[in-house]
C-alpha positions as CSV (number, residue, x, y, z in Angstrom):
1,M,-39.2,63.7,24.5
2,P,-36.4,66.3,24.0
3,T,-34.5,66.4,20.9
4,S,-31.2,66.3,22.7
5,L,-32.1,62.9,24.4
6,I,-33.3,61.5,21.1
7,S,-30.2,62.7,19.2
8,V,-28.0,61.1,21.9
9,R,-30.1,57.7,21.6
10,L,-29.4,57.6,18.0
11,S,-25.8,58.3,18.2
12,A,-25.4,55.5,20.6
13,W,-26.8,53.3,18.0
14,L,-25.2,54.6,14.9
15,R,-21.6,54.6,16.2
16,P,-21.3,51.0,16.3
17,L,-23.1,50.4,13.2
18,I,-21.0,52.8,11.2
19,V,-17.7,51.1,12.9
20,G,-19.1,47.8,11.8
21,L,-19.9,48.7,8.3
22,A,-16.3,50.4,8.1
23,G,-14.7,47.4,9.1
24,L,-16.5,45.3,6.5
25,M,-15.9,47.7,3.8
26,L,-12.0,47.6,4.9
27,S,-11.8,43.9,4.9
28,G,-13.4,43.7,1.4
29,C,-11.0,46.2,0.1
30,F,-8.2,44.1,1.5
31,Y,-8.9,40.9,-0.2
32,A,-10.0,43.0,-3.4
33,N,-6.5,44.5,-3.8
34,T,-3.9,42.3,-5.5
35,S,-0.5,41.4,-4.2
36,Q,2.8,40.7,-5.9
37,V,3.7,37.7,-3.9
38,P,1.5,35.2,-1.7
39,I,0.5,36.5,1.9
40,G,1.7,34.6,4.6
41,V,-0.9,32.8,6.9
42,T,-0.7,30.5,9.5
43,Y,-2.3,26.8,9.8
44,P,-5.5,26.2,11.7
45,Y,-4.5,25.3,15.3
46,T,-3.2,22.2,15.9
47,E,-1.5,20.3,18.7
48,Q,1.6,18.1,18.8
49,Q,2.9,16.1,21.6
50,R,6.4,15.9,23.1
51,M,8.2,12.9,23.7
52,Q,10.5,13.3,26.8
53,A,10.3,9.8,28.7
54,A,10.4,6.3,28.0
55,H,7.0,5.5,28.9
56,H,6.0,7.6,25.8
57,W,8.2,5.0,23.6
58,E,5.9,2.6,25.0
59,V,2.8,4.6,24.2
60,L,4.1,4.8,20.8
61,A,4.8,1.0,20.9
62,R,1.2,0.0,21.9
63,H,-0.1,2.4,19.4
64,E,2.0,0.6,16.6
65,A,1.3,-2.9,17.8
66,A,-2.5,-2.2,17.7
67,G,-2.3,-0.7,14.0
68,I,0.0,-3.8,12.7
69,L,-2.3,-6.2,14.0
70,R,-5.6,-4.4,12.9
71,N,-4.1,-4.9,9.1
72,E,-5.4,-7.8,7.6
73,R,-2.2,-8.6,5.6
74,V,0.1,-8.7,8.3
75,R,-2.0,-10.1,11.6
76,F,-1.2,-13.6,10.5
77,L,2.2,-13.5,9.3
78,D,5.3,-14.4,11.0
79,L,7.0,-11.1,12.3
80,H,10.4,-10.4,13.1
81,V,11.8,-7.4,14.6
82,P,15.5,-6.9,14.0
83,Q,17.6,-5.5,16.9
84,P,20.1,-2.7,15.9
85,D,23.2,-5.2,16.8
86,G,22.1,-7.2,13.8
87,L,21.5,-4.4,11.1
88,H,24.0,-5.0,8.3
89,A,27.0,-2.7,8.2
90,G,26.3,0.6,6.7
91,A,22.8,0.6,7.9
92,Y,21.4,3.6,10.6
93,S,20.7,2.9,14.1
94,G,18.6,5.5,16.1
95,G,20.5,5.3,19.6
96,E,18.6,4.5,22.8
97,F,15.3,5.2,21.4
98,D,15.7,2.5,18.4
99,R,16.8,0.0,20.9
100,G,14.1,0.7,23.3
101,F,11.3,1.1,20.9
102,R,12.2,-2.2,19.2
103,S,12.0,-4.0,22.6
104,L,8.7,-2.5,23.9
105,L,7.3,-3.1,20.3
106,T,8.3,-6.6,20.4
107,S,6.7,-7.0,24.0
108,E,3.2,-5.4,22.7
109,L,3.1,-7.8,19.8
110,V,3.7,-11.0,21.7
111,S,1.1,-10.0,24.4
112,R,-1.3,-9.2,21.9
113,G,-0.9,-12.7,20.2
114,A,1.4,-11.9,17.5
115,N,3.4,-14.6,15.8
116,L,7.2,-13.3,16.5
117,T,10.2,-15.1,15.3
118,T,13.9,-14.4,16.4
119,Q,14.7,-15.1,12.6
120,Y,13.4,-13.7,9.7
121,Q,11.5,-16.0,7.5
122,P,10.8,-15.6,3.9
123,S,7.2,-16.5,4.4
124,G,7.0,-13.8,7.1
125,A,7.5,-10.0,6.9
126,E,10.2,-7.7,8.7
127,I,9.3,-4.9,11.1
128,Q,11.6,-2.1,10.4
129,V,12.0,1.3,12.2
130,E,13.3,4.4,10.7
131,V,14.0,7.4,13.0
132,E,14.6,11.1,11.6
133,V,15.4,13.9,13.6
134,V,14.6,17.5,12.3
135,E,16.2,20.5,13.4
136,H,14.7,23.9,12.6
137,R,17.6,26.4,12.4
138,D,15.4,29.7,11.3
139,R,11.9,29.2,13.1
140,D,10.1,32.5,13.4
141,Y,7.7,33.5,16.2
142,I,5.6,31.0,17.6
143,R,2.3,31.9,18.9
144,P,1.6,30.8,22.6
145,P,-0.9,28.0,23.4
146,F,-4.2,28.9,22.8
147,G,-5.9,30.7,25.4
148,T,-2.7,31.9,27.1
149,Y,-3.3,35.4,26.8
150,T,-7.1,35.3,28.1
151,A,-6.1,33.0,31.0
152,L,-3.5,35.4,32.2
153,T,-5.5,38.2,31.6
154,A,-8.4,37.0,33.5
155,G,-5.8,35.9,36.5
156,V,-4.7,39.7,36.7
157,A,-8.2,41.2,36.6
158,V,-9.2,38.6,39.4
159,A,-6.0,39.0,41.3
160,T,-6.6,42.9,41.7
161,I,-9.9,42.0,43.7
162,P,-8.5,40.8,46.8
163,F,-6.2,44.2,47.0
164,N,-9.4,46.3,47.8
165,Q,-11.3,43.7,49.8
166,W,-9.0,41.5,51.7
167,S,-7.1,42.3,54.5
168,E,-3.9,40.4,53.7
169,P,-2.2,41.2,50.3
170,A,-0.5,38.0,49.7
171,L,-4.0,36.2,49.3
172,A,-4.2,38.3,45.9
173,L,-1.9,35.5,44.5
174,I,-4.4,32.8,45.1
175,P,-7.0,33.4,42.0
176,A,-4.0,33.8,39.5
177,A,-2.3,30.9,40.8
178,M,-5.7,28.8,40.2
179,V,-5.8,29.7,37.0
180,A,-2.2,28.8,36.1
181,D,-2.8,25.4,37.8
182,T,-6.0,25.1,35.6
183,V,-4.2,25.6,32.3
184,S,-0.6,24.7,32.8
185,G,-0.6,20.9,33.1
186,S,-1.3,20.9,29.0
187,W,1.3,23.4,27.9
188,T,5.1,22.4,26.9
189,H,7.7,24.1,25.3
190,T,7.7,24.2,21.6
191,G,11.4,23.5,20.7
192,P,13.6,23.6,17.5
193,E,14.0,19.8,17.2
194,E,11.3,17.3,16.3
195,V,11.5,13.5,15.7
196,I,10.0,11.5,12.7
197,V,9.3,7.7,13.9
198,T,8.2,5.3,10.8
199,T,7.2,1.9,11.4
200,Q,6.8,-0.4,8.5
201,V,6.2,-4.1,8.0
202,V,7.9,-5.2,4.7
203,N,7.7,-8.7,2.8
204,D,9.9,-9.3,-0.1
205,A,10.2,-5.7,-1.2
206,R,6.7,-5.0,-0.4
207,I,5.4,-2.6,2.1
208,L,2.4,-4.0,3.8
209,Y,2.2,-1.4,6.5
210,S,3.3,2.0,7.2
211,S,2.7,4.5,10.0
212,S,4.7,7.7,10.6
213,N,4.5,9.7,13.8
214,I,5.8,13.2,14.5
215,Y,6.8,14.5,18.2
216,Y,8.9,17.3,19.6
217,I,12.0,16.5,21.7
218,N,13.8,18.1,24.0
219,G,17.3,19.6,22.9
220,G,19.3,17.5,25.4
221,D,17.5,14.4,24.4
222,R,18.9,14.6,20.8
223,R,21.2,11.7,21.3
224,H,18.5,9.3,22.2
225,Y,17.1,9.6,18.6
226,A,20.0,11.0,16.4
227,P,21.0,8.2,13.9
228,H,24.2,7.3,13.6
229,R,25.9,4.7,10.9
230,V,26.7,1.1,12.3
231,A,30.5,1.0,11.9
232,R,32.0,-1.3,9.3
233,E,34.3,-4.2,10.2
234,P,38.0,-3.1,9.5
235,A,39.5,-4.9,6.5
236,S,42.0,-7.8,7.1
237,P,45.5,-6.3,6.3
238,T,46.9,-8.1,3.4
239,I,50.9,-8.7,2.5
240,S,52.0,-8.6,-1.0
241,V,54.5,-11.5,-1.6
242,T,56.8,-11.0,-4.5
243,D,60.1,-12.6,-5.7
244,S,61.5,-9.4,-7.1
245,W,64.0,-7.3,-5.1
């Protein structure tokens, strides 16, 4: 075998090996070096749902009803769900969501056989719902959904094939459209506003059940969730009576 051919084959094997070893060495040096401040890293990939329909309120109510009735300390108690109109003055109400969610939760509990009362019973428990809107004012760059770049790259690469082989250039858009239709259904905008919904069952200052859920919300839907203080009744005017002039 010619020497030149042997050297070519060896170089073909050595180059990837050298690059790999260099990469390992550099990564080891990176972690061996010290830093004066902690290095920013991302969390592992997670998903968070967006709440943007009344049906989503029903899904949450169904989830909470199942969780409440699975709790042994709550299952057989007389439960009361106070409506926002009945909250004491100075308390917080969460707008349309608060009213709608309480009604949906009541329906789900009744349909599952829970004991619900129209008035709070000292021997029972009260279901409390708290809504907190979180607005991020300085959120940094957010990575697109997992697989975005791969899907787009694959779509573009496949779309170039018909330009050379199909007679109608418009057909070149079909492969890319198929890729978009396959993956776009699970994507949604990641906005700066989120909502935390906490459902608790309280009996005589004891919390028997507590569950919190976090969702993204659309900016225009903020008024559905943003809490506002229940107005206090104006005090009756008083007139001072005196016999001095």
